[in-house]
N, C-alpha and C positions, 0 to 999 in steps of 0.2 A: 030215163032219155029226158022228164018235165026237169027232174031236179039240177042234170048236169047246166040245164038251158040258165037256170036260175043261177047258178055257182057264176056261169061265165057272164051276163048282164052285169050280176056284181062287179064281178070285176072291171069290166069295161067301166061300171059308175066309178068305180073306184080308180081308176088309169086318168079316167077324163078328170073327176076332183084335185088329183093331185097335179096334175097338167094346170088345172084353172088357175090354183092356189100358187105355184112354182113360175110362172111364166106371163099369164093374162092377167093376172090382177097386178101384181107387182110394173108390168108396164103401163097399163090404165091412170094407174097412182102417179109412176113419172111422169105421164101425160098431163096429168091436172095440174101439179108443182110446176110445171115449165108453163103451161097456160097461166097462173096464176103469176108467175114471174113477169110475163108479157104483158100482161092485163094492168100490174102494179107500175110501170114503166113510168119517169118522169125527167122531165127535163134536169139534168144535175146528176145522175145517178151513172155511177162510174162501172161503166161492164167488158163481158168477154164475149168476144163470137165467137162461134165454131171453130173460126181459122186463128185462133191465137190473138186476135187483136185485142188491146184493152185502149178503151177509150170513155169518152164521157158524154152522155147523150144530149145533143141540141134539139131533136126535135122528132117526137113518135106522131107515127103516121098510123093509119089501119091496118097497111102492108108492109110499110117501111118504117126506117129509123135512120138518122141521120146523126153521126157522134161523131167529135172534133178528138183525132189521134195526138199525143203529145208525142216531143217537145215541139213539133213544125206546127199542130194546129193544124193540120189538114182534116177538111170535111168529108167524110166516109160517108153515101147512101146505102143501105145494107135490108137484106131482106130481115123483118122481125123475127122471126123463125132460126135467123141463125145466131140471136144471142142466146148464149147457155148461163149464164152465171151475172149477177146483178151484186159487182163486186161491194156497193155500196151498204145493203141488206148485210154482207158479210164481216162486215167490221162492226167490231163490237168496241164499246164503248166503255170508257175506263173511270 
């Protein structure tokens, strides 16, 4: 009976380890990358929002950002968390 209990605990530990490395750790990595993206935002960066809008950052606040949408030059105030990509950083220099 004691040996069965040790095997069961071992299986639980292995399953927790698999769960950690397959779901929790990658999610934490994506969260850190997104936080770095938001912390590095500056005026003039071209960004894409979660809604698919592409615009140029006009100003950045702690919680919000104002982006200029082309071609009409409309300024939109958005939640900073909705920015999913900094397209200025993604461009390659030739």
